PDB file of N, CA, C and O in Angstrom:
ATOM      1  N   MET A   1      -2.131  20.044 -10.622  1.00  0.00           N
ATOM      2  CA  MET A   1      -1.327  20.343  -9.720  1.00  0.00           C
ATOM      3  C   MET A   1      -0.090  20.484 -10.691  1.00  0.00           C
ATOM      4  O   MET A   1       0.796  21.307 -10.459  1.00  0.00           O
ATOM      5  N   ALA A   2      -0.061  19.522 -11.953  1.00  0.00           N
ATOM      6  CA  ALA A   2       1.014  19.726 -13.275  1.00  0.00           C
ATOM      7  C   ALA A   2       0.412  21.118 -14.016  1.00  0.00           C
ATOM      8  O   ALA A   2       1.206  21.680 -14.771  1.00  0.00           O
ATOM      9  N   SER A   3      -1.077  21.787 -13.847  1.00  0.00           N
ATOM     10  CA  SER A   3      -1.093  22.601 -14.348  1.00  0.00           C
ATOM     11  C   SER A   3      -1.382  24.277 -13.661  1.00  0.00           C
ATOM     12  O   SER A   3      -2.154  25.040 -14.241  1.00  0.00           O
ATOM     13  N   SER A   4      -0.645  24.696 -12.363  1.00  0.00           N
ATOM     14  CA  SER A   4      -0.182  25.550 -11.113  1.00  0.00           C
ATOM     15  C   SER A   4       0.683  26.454 -12.527  1.00  0.00           C
ATOM     16  O   SER A   4       0.172  27.558 -12.716  1.00  0.00           O
ATOM     17  N   GLY A   5       1.970  26.097 -13.565  1.00  0.00           N
ATOM     18  CA  GLY A   5       2.818  26.839 -13.773  1.00  0.00           C
ATOM     19  C   GLY A   5       4.091  26.676 -12.985  1.00  0.00           C
ATOM     20  O   GLY A   5       5.200  26.987 -13.420  1.00  0.00           O
ATOM     21  N   ASN A   6       3.861  26.183 -11.834  1.00  0.00           N
ATOM     22  CA  ASN A   6       5.366  26.354 -11.566  1.00  0.00           C
ATOM     23  C   ASN A   6       6.522  25.403 -11.951  1.00  0.00           C
ATOM     24  O   ASN A   6       6.262  24.388 -12.596  1.00  0.00           O
ATOM     25  N   ARG A   7       7.712  25.674 -11.603  1.00  0.00           N
ATOM     26  CA  ARG A   7       8.578  25.044 -12.202  1.00  0.00           C
ATOM     27  C   ARG A   7       8.494  23.284 -12.071  1.00  0.00           C
ATOM     28  O   ARG A   7       8.530  22.391 -12.918  1.00  0.00           O
ATOM     29  N   GLN A   8       8.363  23.288 -10.559  1.00  0.00           N
ATOM     30  CA  GLN A   8       8.550  22.399 -10.156  1.00  0.00           C
ATOM     31  C   GLN A   8       6.996  21.189 -10.587  1.00  0.00           C
ATOM     32  O   GLN A   8       7.176  19.982 -10.431  1.00  0.00           O
ATOM     33  N   ALA A   9       6.064  21.531 -10.931  1.00  0.00           N
ATOM     34  CA  ALA A   9       4.588  21.240 -11.454  1.00  0.00           C
ATOM     35  C   ALA A   9       4.644  19.763 -11.587  1.00  0.00           C
ATOM     36  O   ALA A   9       4.071  18.939 -10.874  1.00  0.00           O
ATOM     37  N   LYS A  10       5.592  19.507 -12.833  1.00  0.00           N
ATOM     38  CA  LYS A  10       5.410  18.102 -13.553  1.00  0.00           C
ATOM     39  C   LYS A  10       6.168  16.829 -12.236  1.00  0.00           C
ATOM     40  O   LYS A  10       5.659  15.712 -12.142  1.00  0.00           O
ATOM     41  N   ILE A  11       6.925  17.083 -11.678  1.00  0.00           N
ATOM     42  CA  ILE A  11       7.323  16.251 -10.636  1.00  0.00           C
ATOM     43  C   ILE A  11       6.480  16.021  -9.439  1.00  0.00           C
ATOM     44  O   ILE A  11       6.353  14.892  -8.966  1.00  0.00           O
ATOM     45  N   LEU A  12       5.649  17.518  -8.722  1.00  0.00           N
ATOM     46  CA  LEU A  12       4.910  17.319  -7.853  1.00  0.00           C
ATOM     47  C   LEU A  12       3.354  16.611  -8.205  1.00  0.00           C
ATOM     48  O   LEU A  12       2.860  15.906  -7.325  1.00  0.00           O
ATOM     49  N   GLY A  13       2.635  16.803  -9.445  1.00  0.00           N
ATOM     50  CA  GLY A  13       1.835  15.678  -9.763  1.00  0.00           C
ATOM     51  C   GLY A  13       2.132  14.590 -10.214  1.00  0.00           C
ATOM     52  O   GLY A  13       1.133  14.098 -10.741  1.00  0.00           O
ATOM     53  N   GLN A  14       3.050  13.903 -10.290  1.00  0.00           N
ATOM     54  CA  GLN A  14       3.522  12.756 -10.512  1.00  0.00           C
ATOM     55  C   GLN A  14       3.387  12.063  -9.410  1.00  0.00           C
ATOM     56  O   GLN A  14       2.534  11.216  -9.143  1.00  0.00           O
ATOM     57  N   THR A  15       4.592  12.602  -8.536  1.00  0.00           N
ATOM     58  CA  THR A  15       4.394  12.206  -7.408  1.00  0.00           C
ATOM     59  C   THR A  15       3.395  12.622  -6.332  1.00  0.00           C
ATOM     60  O   THR A  15       3.787  12.518  -5.170  1.00  0.00           O
ATOM     61  N   ALA A  16       2.543  12.937  -6.482  1.00  0.00           N
ATOM     62  CA  ALA A  16       0.932  12.690  -5.870  1.00  0.00           C
ATOM     63  C   ALA A  16       0.839  11.645  -6.491  1.00  0.00           C
ATOM     64  O   ALA A  16       1.252  10.631  -5.928  1.00  0.00           O
ATOM     65  N   ARG A  17       0.349  11.553  -7.663  1.00  0.00           N
ATOM     66  CA  ARG A  17      -0.296  10.729  -8.805  1.00  0.00           C
ATOM     67  C   ARG A  17       0.214   9.354  -8.025  1.00  0.00           C
ATOM     68  O   ARG A  17      -0.593   8.426  -7.971  1.00  0.00           O
ATOM     69  N   ILE A  18       1.524   9.186  -7.418  1.00  0.00           N
ATOM     70  CA  ILE A  18       1.949   7.846  -7.325  1.00  0.00           C
ATOM     71  C   ILE A  18       1.889   7.855  -5.743  1.00  0.00           C
ATOM     72  O   ILE A  18       2.079   6.670  -5.470  1.00  0.00           O
ATOM     73  N   ALA A  19       1.773   8.352  -4.876  1.00  0.00           N
ATOM     74  CA  ALA A  19       1.495   8.178  -3.523  1.00  0.00           C
ATOM     75  C   ALA A  19       0.255   8.164  -3.568  1.00  0.00           C
ATOM     76  O   ALA A  19      -0.045   7.272  -2.775  1.00  0.00           O
ATOM     77  N   ILE A  20      -0.977   8.718  -4.125  1.00  0.00           N
ATOM     78  CA  ILE A  20      -1.768   8.231  -4.439  1.00  0.00           C
ATOM     79  C   ILE A  20      -2.725   7.293  -4.565  1.00  0.00           C
ATOM     80  O   ILE A  20      -3.804   7.334  -3.974  1.00  0.00           O
ATOM     81  N   LEU A  21      -2.303   6.263  -5.470  1.00  0.00           N
ATOM     82  CA  LEU A  21      -1.866   4.794  -5.667  1.00  0.00           C
ATOM     83  C   LEU A  21      -1.431   4.451  -4.887  1.00  0.00           C
ATOM     84  O   LEU A  21      -2.301   3.693  -4.460  1.00  0.00           O
ATOM     85  N   ALA A  22      -0.402   4.364  -4.041  1.00  0.00           N
ATOM     86  CA  ALA A  22       0.145   3.584  -3.461  1.00  0.00           C
ATOM     87  C   ALA A  22      -0.378   3.547  -2.241  1.00  0.00           C
ATOM     88  O   ALA A  22       0.011   2.774  -1.365  1.00  0.00           O
ATOM     89  N   LEU A  23      -1.409   4.488  -2.091  1.00  0.00           N
ATOM     90  CA  LEU A  23      -2.076   5.034  -0.742  1.00  0.00           C
ATOM     91  C   LEU A  23      -3.423   3.915  -0.938  1.00  0.00           C
ATOM     92  O   LEU A  23      -3.709   3.172   0.000  1.00  0.00           O
ATOM     93  N   VAL A  24      -4.170   3.874  -2.173  1.00  0.00           N
ATOM     94  CA  VAL A  24      -5.263   3.339  -2.428  1.00  0.00           C
ATOM     95  C   VAL A  24      -4.971   1.896  -2.462  1.00  0.00           C
ATOM     96  O   VAL A  24      -5.771   1.021  -2.131  1.00  0.00           O
ATOM     97  N   SER A  25      -3.646   1.688  -2.929  1.00  0.00           N
ATOM     98  CA  SER A  25      -4.021  -0.086  -2.880  1.00  0.00           C
ATOM     99  C   SER A  25      -3.330  -0.470  -2.205  1.00  0.00           C
ATOM    100  O   SER A  25      -3.238  -1.670  -2.467  1.00  0.00           O
ATOM    101  N   ALA A  26      -2.355  -0.090  -0.968  1.00  0.00           N
ATOM    102  CA  ALA A  26      -2.580  -0.318   0.600  1.00  0.00           C
ATOM    103  C   ALA A  26      -3.531  -0.639   0.991  1.00  0.00           C
ATOM    104  O   ALA A  26      -3.687  -1.807   1.346  1.00  0.00           O
ATOM    105  N   MET A  27      -4.806   0.548   1.093  1.00  0.00           N
ATOM    106  CA  MET A  27      -6.023   1.109   1.933  1.00  0.00           C
ATOM    107  C   MET A  27      -6.871  -0.952   1.183  1.00  0.00           C
ATOM    108  O   MET A  27      -7.377  -1.830   1.882  1.00  0.00           O
ATOM    109  N   SER A  28      -6.742  -0.952   0.262  1.00  0.00           N
ATOM    110  CA  SER A  28      -7.613  -1.804  -0.610  1.00  0.00           C
ATOM    111  C   SER A  28      -7.006  -3.163   0.161  1.00  0.00           C
ATOM    112  O   SER A  28      -7.684  -3.723   1.023  1.00  0.00           O
ATOM    113  N   LEU A  29      -5.770  -3.615  -0.188  1.00  0.00           N
ATOM    114  CA  LEU A  29      -5.190  -4.782   0.538  1.00  0.00           C
ATOM    115  C   LEU A  29      -5.456  -4.823   1.678  1.00  0.00           C
ATOM    116  O   LEU A  29      -5.921  -5.941   1.897  1.00  0.00           O
ATOM    117  N   GLN A  30      -5.427  -4.085   2.795  1.00  0.00           N
ATOM    118  CA  GLN A  30      -5.678  -3.959   4.526  1.00  0.00           C
ATOM    119  C   GLN A  30      -7.172  -4.563   4.918  1.00  0.00           C
ATOM    120  O   GLN A  30      -7.597  -5.262   5.837  1.00  0.00           O
ATOM    121  N   GLN A  31      -7.926  -3.740   3.389  1.00  0.00           N
ATOM    122  CA  GLN A  31      -9.631  -3.686   3.646  1.00  0.00           C
ATOM    123  C   GLN A  31     -10.296  -5.193   3.313  1.00  0.00           C
ATOM    124  O   GLN A  31     -11.339  -5.726   3.692  1.00  0.00           O
ATOM    125  N   MET A  32      -8.975  -5.726   2.240  1.00  0.00           N
ATOM    126  CA  MET A  32      -9.319  -7.349   1.940  1.00  0.00           C
ATOM    127  C   MET A  32      -8.922  -8.442   3.381  1.00  0.00           C
ATOM    128  O   MET A  32      -9.571  -9.356   3.891  1.00  0.00           O
ATOM    129  N   GLY A  33      -7.830  -7.967   3.648  1.00  0.00           N
ATOM    130  CA  GLY A  33      -7.275  -8.640   4.555  1.00  0.00           C
ATOM    131  C   GLY A  33      -5.778  -9.470   4.314  1.00  0.00           C
ATOM    132  O   GLY A  33      -5.013 -10.303   4.801  1.00  0.00           O
ATOM    133  N   ILE A  34      -5.975  -8.673   3.317  1.00  0.00           N
ATOM    134  CA  ILE A  34      -4.552  -9.588   2.316  1.00  0.00           C
ATOM    135  C   ILE A  34      -3.380  -8.938   2.947  1.00  0.00           C
ATOM    136  O   ILE A  34      -3.680  -7.790   3.276  1.00  0.00           O
ATOM    137  N   ALA A  35      -2.170  -9.242   3.236  1.00  0.00           N
ATOM    138  CA  ALA A  35      -0.978  -9.018   3.298  1.00  0.00           C
ATOM    139  C   ALA A  35      -1.109  -7.817   4.216  1.00  0.00           C
ATOM    140  O   ALA A  35      -0.439  -6.833   3.903  1.00  0.00           O
ATOM    141  N   THR A  36      -1.758  -7.755   5.145  1.00  0.00           N
ATOM    142  CA  THR A  36      -1.714  -6.624   6.224  1.00  0.00           C
ATOM    143  C   THR A  36      -0.523  -5.885   6.824  1.00  0.00           C
ATOM    144  O   THR A  36      -0.125  -4.724   6.921  1.00  0.00           O
ATOM    145  N   ASN A  37      -0.086  -7.293   7.233  1.00  0.00           N
ATOM    146  CA  ASN A  37       1.568  -6.818   8.024  1.00  0.00           C
ATOM    147  C   ASN A  37       2.284  -6.332   7.154  1.00  0.00           C
ATOM    148  O   ASN A  37       2.951  -5.375   7.546  1.00  0.00           O
ATOM    149  N   ILE A  38       2.474  -6.761   5.591  1.00  0.00           N
ATOM    150  CA  ILE A  38       3.474  -6.224   4.549  1.00  0.00           C
ATOM    151  C   ILE A  38       3.173  -4.983   4.137  1.00  0.00           C
ATOM    152  O   ILE A  38       3.926  -4.184   3.580  1.00  0.00           O
ATOM    153  N   VAL A  39       1.723  -4.809   4.513  1.00  0.00           N
ATOM    154  CA  VAL A  39       1.490  -3.375   3.684  1.00  0.00           C
ATOM    155  C   VAL A  39       1.561  -2.461   5.049  1.00  0.00           C
ATOM    156  O   VAL A  39       1.535  -1.325   4.575  1.00  0.00           O
ATOM    157  N   ASN A  40       1.624  -2.339   6.263  1.00  0.00           N
ATOM    158  CA  ASN A  40       2.101  -1.974   7.404  1.00  0.00           C
ATOM    159  C   ASN A  40       4.168  -1.777   7.540  1.00  0.00           C
ATOM    160  O   ASN A  40       4.910  -0.803   7.667  1.00  0.00           O
ATOM    161  N   LEU A  41       4.327  -2.846   7.456  1.00  0.00           N
ATOM    162  CA  LEU A  41       6.050  -2.929   7.207  1.00  0.00           C
ATOM    163  C   LEU A  41       6.787  -1.984   6.412  1.00  0.00           C
ATOM    164  O   LEU A  41       7.714  -1.195   6.593  1.00  0.00           O
ATOM    165  N   ALA A  42       5.768  -2.481   5.116  1.00  0.00           N
ATOM    166  CA  ALA A  42       6.270  -1.737   3.983  1.00  0.00           C
ATOM    167  C   ALA A  42       6.180   0.179   4.225  1.00  0.00           C
ATOM    168  O   ALA A  42       7.091   0.988   4.400  1.00  0.00           O
ATOM    169  N   PHE A  43       5.186   0.307   4.166  1.00  0.00           N
ATOM    170  CA  PHE A  43       4.610   1.888   4.904  1.00  0.00           C
ATOM    171  C   PHE A  43       5.633   2.368   5.939  1.00  0.00           C
ATOM    172  O   PHE A  43       6.093   3.493   5.743  1.00  0.00           O
ATOM    173  N   GLY A  44       6.164   1.518   7.281  1.00  0.00           N
ATOM    174  CA  GLY A  44       6.773   1.836   7.658  1.00  0.00           C
ATOM    175  C   GLY A  44       8.545   2.054   7.466  1.00  0.00           C
ATOM    176  O   GLY A  44       9.185   2.774   8.233  1.00  0.00           O
ATOM    177  N   LEU A  45       9.050   1.447   6.538  1.00  0.00           N
ATOM    178  CA  LEU A  45       9.923   1.029   6.066  1.00  0.00           C
ATOM    179  C   LEU A  45      10.410   2.286   5.103  1.00  0.00           C
ATOM    180  O   LEU A  45      11.528   2.798   5.163  1.00  0.00           O
ATOM    181  N   ILE A  46       9.578   2.596   4.398  1.00  0.00           N
ATOM    182  CA  ILE A  46       9.411   3.554   3.282  1.00  0.00           C
ATOM    183  C   ILE A  46       9.781   5.318   4.142  1.00  0.00           C
ATOM    184  O   ILE A  46      10.585   6.174   3.774  1.00  0.00           O
ATOM    185  N   LEU A  47       8.991   5.333   5.147  1.00  0.00           N
ATOM    186  CA  LEU A  47       8.982   6.111   6.109  1.00  0.00           C
ATOM    187  C   LEU A  47      10.285   6.592   6.760  1.00  0.00           C
ATOM    188  O   LEU A  47      10.787   7.701   6.944  1.00  0.00           O
ATOM    189  N   GLY A  48      10.643   5.309   7.041  1.00  0.00           N
ATOM    190  CA  GLY A  48      12.115   4.802   7.725  1.00  0.00           C
ATOM    191  C   GLY A  48      12.982   5.641   6.944  1.00  0.00           C
ATOM    192  O   GLY A  48      13.523   6.679   7.323  1.00  0.00           O
ATOM    193  N   ALA A  49      13.072   5.009   5.650  1.00  0.00           N
ATOM    194  CA  ALA A  49      13.928   5.491   4.360  1.00  0.00           C
ATOM    195  C   ALA A  49      14.524   6.553   3.947  1.00  0.00           C
ATOM    196  O   ALA A  49      15.681   6.828   3.630  1.00  0.00           O
ATOM    197  N   ILE A  50      13.071   7.376   4.030  1.00  0.00           N
ATOM    198  CA  ILE A  50      13.413   9.032   3.686  1.00  0.00           C
ATOM    199  C   ILE A  50      13.749   9.429   4.751  1.00  0.00           C
ATOM    200  O   ILE A  50      14.267  10.518   4.503  1.00  0.00           O
ATOM    201  N   ALA A  51      13.828   9.161   6.423  1.00  0.00           N
ATOM    202  CA  ALA A  51      14.332   9.721   7.112  1.00  0.00           C
ATOM    203  C   ALA A  51      15.545   9.705   7.373  1.00  0.00           C
ATOM    204  O   ALA A  51      16.221  10.661   7.753  1.00  0.00           O
ATOM    205  N   VAL A  52      15.962   8.380   7.142  1.00  0.00           N
ATOM    206  CA  VAL A  52      17.324   8.149   6.731  1.00  0.00           C
ATOM    207  C   VAL A  52      18.027   8.510   5.568  1.00  0.00           C
ATOM    208  O   VAL A  52      19.204   8.150   5.527  1.00  0.00           O
ATOM    209  N   ALA A  53      17.461   9.297   4.375  1.00  0.00           N
ATOM    210  CA  ALA A  53      18.163   9.990   3.407  1.00  0.00           C
ATOM    211  C   ALA A  53      18.437  11.450   3.898  1.00  0.00           C
ATOM    212  O   ALA A  53      19.330  12.201   3.505  1.00  0.00           O
ATOM    213  N   PHE A  54      17.495  11.686   4.823  1.00  0.00           N
ATOM    214  CA  PHE A  54      17.339  13.142   4.790  1.00  0.00           C
ATOM    215  C   PHE A  54      18.645  13.724   5.933  1.00  0.00           C
ATOM    216  O   PHE A  54      19.418  14.662   5.739  1.00  0.00           O
ATOM    217  N   ALA A  55      18.550  12.660   7.347  1.00  0.00           N
ATOM    218  CA  ALA A  55      19.817  12.502   7.904  1.00  0.00           C
ATOM    219  C   ALA A  55      20.766  12.712   6.961  1.00  0.00           C
ATOM    220  O   ALA A  55      21.345  13.796   6.881  1.00  0.00           O
ATOM    221  N   PHE A  56      21.024  11.688   6.145  1.00  0.00           N
ATOM    222  CA  PHE A  56      22.267  11.283   5.582  1.00  0.00           C
ATOM    223  C   PHE A  56      23.039  13.470   4.866  1.00  0.00           C
ATOM    224  O   PHE A  56      24.063  14.143   4.983  1.00  0.00           O
ATOM    225  N   ALA A  57      21.666  13.594   4.216  1.00  0.00           N
ATOM    226  CA  ALA A  57      22.181  14.712   3.640  1.00  0.00           C
ATOM    227  C   ALA A  57      22.470  15.729   4.506  1.00  0.00           C
ATOM    228  O   ALA A  57      23.307  16.511   4.053  1.00  0.00           O
ATOM    229  N   PHE A  58      22.002  16.018   5.755  1.00  0.00           N
ATOM    230  CA  PHE A  58      22.452  16.722   6.373  1.00  0.00           C
ATOM    231  C   PHE A  58      23.928  16.299   7.317  1.00  0.00           C
ATOM    232  O   PHE A  58      24.715  17.120   7.789  1.00  0.00           O
ATOM    233  N   VAL A  59      24.028  14.699   7.430  1.00  0.00           N
ATOM    234  CA  VAL A  59      25.329  14.686   7.965  1.00  0.00           C
ATOM    235  C   VAL A  59      26.585  14.948   7.376  1.00  0.00           C
ATOM    236  O   VAL A  59      27.584  15.568   7.740  1.00  0.00           O
ATOM    237  N   PHE A  60      26.078  13.925   5.761  1.00  0.00           N
ATOM    238  CA  PHE A  60      27.468  13.817   4.776  1.00  0.00           C
ATOM    239  C   PHE A  60      27.993  15.019   4.162  1.00  0.00           C
ATOM    240  O   PHE A  60      29.186  15.307   4.069  1.00  0.00           O
ATOM    241  N   CYS A  61      26.620  15.963   3.592  1.00  0.00           N
ATOM    242  CA  CYS A  61      26.810  17.346   3.061  1.00  0.00           C
ATOM    243  C   CYS A  61      27.429  18.137   3.686  1.00  0.00           C
ATOM    244  O   CYS A  61      27.857  17.791   4.787  1.00  0.00           O
ATOM    245  N   SER A  62      27.672  19.411   3.210  1.00  0.00           N
ATOM    246  CA  SER A  62      27.657  20.626   4.029  1.00  0.00           C
ATOM    247  C   SER A  62      26.318  21.065   4.194  1.00  0.00           C
ATOM    248  O   SER A  62      25.575  21.130   3.215  1.00  0.00           O
ATOM    249  N   GLN A  63      25.818  21.467   5.680  1.00  0.00           N
ATOM    250  CA  GLN A  63      24.760  21.913   5.849  1.00  0.00           C
ATOM    251  C   GLN A  63      24.459  23.456   5.125  1.00  0.00           C
ATOM    252  O   GLN A  63      23.345  23.950   4.950  1.00  0.00           O
ATOM    253  N   SER A  64      25.924  24.125   4.722  1.00  0.00           N
ATOM    254  CA  SER A  64      25.320  25.258   4.373  1.00  0.00           C
ATOM    255  C   SER A  64      24.929  24.778   2.425  1.00  0.00           C
ATOM    256  O   SER A  64      23.918  25.224   1.883  1.00  0.00           O
ATOM    257  N   LEU A  65      25.687  24.077   1.852  1.00  0.00           N
ATOM    258  CA  LEU A  65      25.353  23.241   0.727  1.00  0.00           C
ATOM    259  C   LEU A  65      23.258  22.955   0.562  1.00  0.00           C
ATOM    260  O   LEU A  65      22.470  23.493  -0.216  1.00  0.00           O
ATOM    261  N   VAL A  66      23.034  21.999   1.568  1.00  0.00           N
ATOM    262  CA  VAL A  66      21.858  21.903   1.550  1.00  0.00           C
ATOM    263  C   VAL A  66      20.917  22.302   1.643  1.00  0.00           C
ATOM    264  O   VAL A  66      19.713  22.144   1.440  1.00  0.00           O
ATOM    265  N   GLY A  67      21.818  23.041   2.094  1.00  0.00           N
ATOM    266  CA  GLY A  67      20.213  25.271   2.510  1.00  0.00           C
ATOM    267  C   GLY A  67      20.156  25.586   1.900  1.00  0.00           C
ATOM    268  O   GLY A  67      19.023  25.976   1.618  1.00  0.00           O
ATOM    269  N   GLU A  68      21.103  25.802   1.045  1.00  0.00           N
ATOM    270  CA  GLU A  68      20.846  26.300  -0.600  1.00  0.00           C
ATOM    271  C   GLU A  68      20.311  26.062  -0.905  1.00  0.00           C
ATOM    272  O   GLU A  68      19.280  26.684  -1.162  1.00  0.00           O
ATOM    273  N   PHE A  69      20.657  24.502  -1.234  1.00  0.00           N
ATOM    274  CA  PHE A  69      19.278  24.030  -2.166  1.00  0.00           C
ATOM    275  C   PHE A  69      18.198  23.839  -1.574  1.00  0.00           C
ATOM    276  O   PHE A  69      17.231  23.955  -2.326  1.00  0.00           O
ATOM    277  N   MET A  70      17.881  23.513  -0.192  1.00  0.00           N
ATOM    278  CA  MET A  70      16.612  23.825   0.040  1.00  0.00           C
ATOM    279  C   MET A  70      15.661  25.022  -0.165  1.00  0.00           C
ATOM    280  O   MET A  70      14.446  25.034  -0.363  1.00  0.00           O
ATOM    281  N   ARG A  71      16.724  26.213  -0.043  1.00  0.00           N
ATOM    282  CA  ARG A  71      15.979  27.631  -0.073  1.00  0.00           C
ATOM    283  C   ARG A  71      15.880  27.684  -1.495  1.00  0.00           C
ATOM    284  O   ARG A  71      14.746  27.952  -1.890  1.00  0.00           O
ATOM    285  N   ASP A  72      16.849  27.485  -2.482  1.00  0.00           N
ATOM    286  CA  ASP A  72      16.245  27.696  -4.183  1.00  0.00           C
ATOM    287  C   ASP A  72      14.926  26.411  -4.071  1.00  0.00           C
ATOM    288  O   ASP A  72      13.925  26.870  -4.622  1.00  0.00           O
ATOM    289  N   TRP A  73      14.740  25.398  -3.686  1.00  0.00           N
ATOM    290  CA  TRP A  73      13.812  24.555  -4.012  1.00  0.00           C
ATOM    291  C   TRP A  73      12.679  25.359  -3.766  1.00  0.00           C
ATOM    292  O   TRP A  73      11.921  25.484  -4.728  1.00  0.00           O
ATOM    293  N   LEU A  74      12.321  26.033  -2.542  1.00  0.00           N
ATOM    294  CA  LEU A  74      11.439  26.567  -2.020  1.00  0.00           C
ATOM    295  C   LEU A  74      11.080  28.046  -2.305  1.00  0.00           C
ATOM    296  O   LEU A  74      10.019  28.585  -1.993  1.00  0.00           O
ATOM    297  N   THR A  75      11.768  28.423  -2.726  1.00  0.00           N
ATOM    298  CA  THR A  75      11.602  29.571  -3.688  1.00  0.00           C
ATOM    299  C   THR A  75      11.151  29.497  -5.015  1.00  0.00           C
ATOM    300  O   THR A  75      10.333  30.194  -5.615  1.00  0.00           O
ATOM    301  N   SER A  76      11.927  28.381  -5.427  1.00  0.00           N
ATOM    302  CA  SER A  76      10.853  28.028  -7.082  1.00  0.00           C
ATOM    303  C   SER A  76       9.356  27.516  -6.611  1.00  0.00           C
ATOM    304  O   SER A  76       8.396  27.522  -7.382  1.00  0.00           O
ATOM    305  N   PHE A  77       9.298  27.136  -5.441  1.00  0.00           N
ATOM    306  CA  PHE A  77       7.540  26.927  -5.374  1.00  0.00           C
ATOM    307  C   PHE A  77       6.800  28.055  -5.380  1.00  0.00           C
ATOM    308  O   PHE A  77       5.682  28.273  -5.848  1.00  0.00           O
ATOM    309  N   ARG A  78       7.743  28.908  -4.663  1.00  0.00           N
ATOM    310  CA  ARG A  78       7.065  30.102  -4.358  1.00  0.00           C
ATOM    311  C   ARG A  78       6.536  31.156  -5.828  1.00  0.00           C
ATOM    312  O   ARG A  78       5.451  31.624  -6.174  1.00  0.00           O
ATOM    313  N   ASN A  79       8.214  31.206  -6.513  1.00  0.00           N
ATOM    314  CA  ASN A  79       7.698  32.061  -7.601  1.00  0.00           C
ATOM    315  C   ASN A  79       7.382  31.591  -8.984  1.00  0.00           C
ATOM    316  O   ASN A  79       8.317  31.321  -9.737  1.00  0.00           O
ATOM    317  N   PRO A  80       6.447  31.499  -9.284  1.00  0.00           N
ATOM    318  CA  PRO A  80       5.929  30.282 -10.109  1.00  0.00           C
ATOM    319  C   PRO A  80       6.518  31.281 -11.676  1.00  0.00           C
ATOM    320  O   PRO A  80       5.759  32.185 -12.024  1.00  0.00           O
ATOM    321  N   THR A  81       7.679  31.085 -12.426  1.00  0.00           N
ATOM    322  CA  THR A  81       8.546  31.566 -13.539  1.00  0.00           C
ATOM    323  C   THR A  81       8.933  30.595 -14.375  1.00  0.00           C
ATOM    324  O   THR A  81       9.653  30.860 -15.337  1.00  0.00           O
TER     325      THR A  81
END
């Protein structure tokens, strides 16, 4: 990912690396039977926090401002300059 040439390549590469490490760690803890409930709760809380963050972004910020930001962000992924 990091060598793709996108403007956001370093961020995407680091995010993918952290996500993979977190997933593998959680899966290994669950397979060993250690803290199964904690792992499930942690992933639920993380997904809930991400959903709430996006909801706050659209409610408290101007929708046109957030829309423009998302449009620019998606355009930067499509155009590898």
